Every structure is written in structure tokens, then in C-alpha cells.
N, C-alpha and C positions, 0 to 999 in steps of 0.2 A: 716791311718787317716790323717796325715799331708799332704801326697801326694794328697789326695782328696781335702783337703782344699786349697792347693796351686793351684790345677787345677781350682777350682771354682773362686778363686781370679784372677788368670791369665786370665781366660775366660771373667770374668766381666770387667777387665781392657781393654782387646782387643776389647770388644764390644764398648768401648768409644773412641778407637784410631782414628776413622774417624773424630772426632771433630777437630783434628789438621789441617784438610783441610780448616777450617774456616779462617785461616790466614797463607798462605804459606810464608809470610815474616819472620815468626818466626819459621822456620823449625828446628832450633836448639833444641827447646823444644821436638819435635817428636823424634829427634835423641837421646836425653838424655833419654826420656821415653823408647824407644826401648832398649837402653843399660842396663838400670837398671832393666827393666822387664826381659830381658834375664838372668840377674844375680839373679832373684827371689827377688829383692828388691821392693816389692809391695808398701810399704808405700812411698818410694821415687818416684816411678812411678806415683802414685796417686797425689802426691803433684806437680810433674812436670806438670801433666795435669791441676791441679787447678791453678798453677801459670800462665800457658799459657792462660787459660780461663779468668783469672782476668786481663790480659794485657788490657790496654785501647783500643788498636787497634783491639782486637779480638772481633768479634760480639758476642752478647749475645746468650745464649743457653736457651732452653725451660725447663719447669718444669720436664719433664720426665728424661732428662739428669741430672738435678740437683738432683732429687730424687735418681737416680742410684748412683751418687757420694756420696750423704749422706748415702745411704745404705752401700756402700763400706767402708766409714769411720766407721760406726757402726760395721760392720763385722770384721774390723781390730782392733777394740777397740781404735780408735783414737778420742780424744775429742778436736777438734779445731773448728774454725769458718768458714772453707772453704765453706761448703754448704750454710751457712747463708750469707756469703759475696757474693757468686754467686747469691743467690736469690735477694739480695739487688741490685747488679749490673744489673741484668736482669729484675728487677721490678716484680719478681714472689713472690706471697704471700705464706707463709708456709701452708701446708695442715693440 
């Protein structure tokens, strides 16, 4: 059961990895993401992605990506404001 859950989380995070290409100047975030993802530290990987996306020089993402990030937070039982902050930065209204 845990292995299956880990695979789903890992797959969901990998689906969002392409977002790091939005700002190649901040490639250290992608490196950190990859390292912690390889160590099955999914919460840290997700927050590395959020921190990257919240950088002022990183272009905004759309509602689909933000919703996926919000769903990942819910699936991991994380109660923080990452998705809300991303919505505010991107000017996306909640569904």
C-alpha cells in the first residue's frame, strides 16, 4: 500500500518537473528537487517546486498546474498556503 502511494506521489511530482524550465537561471531548485525526490522526500520536493514558482523572476503558471500542486498538498496532508500564494501571484481565482 505504501509503495503504491509513493509511486503515485512520485509520478505526480515528476509530471510537474517540467515547470523548472520556466527559469533556467534558478536551476539549483531543480537540482534540489531531483535530489530530495530520489530520496523519497516528497514534501520537501513539493516545497522546492513551490519555492521556485514563487520566485519573482519565475513566470506565472496556469490554473491547471496550481490545481495539481494544491491536490498534491491535500494528498500529502499538508496544510499550508502554497497553492493560495501561487494563485495570488498568478492572478488565478480559486475554483
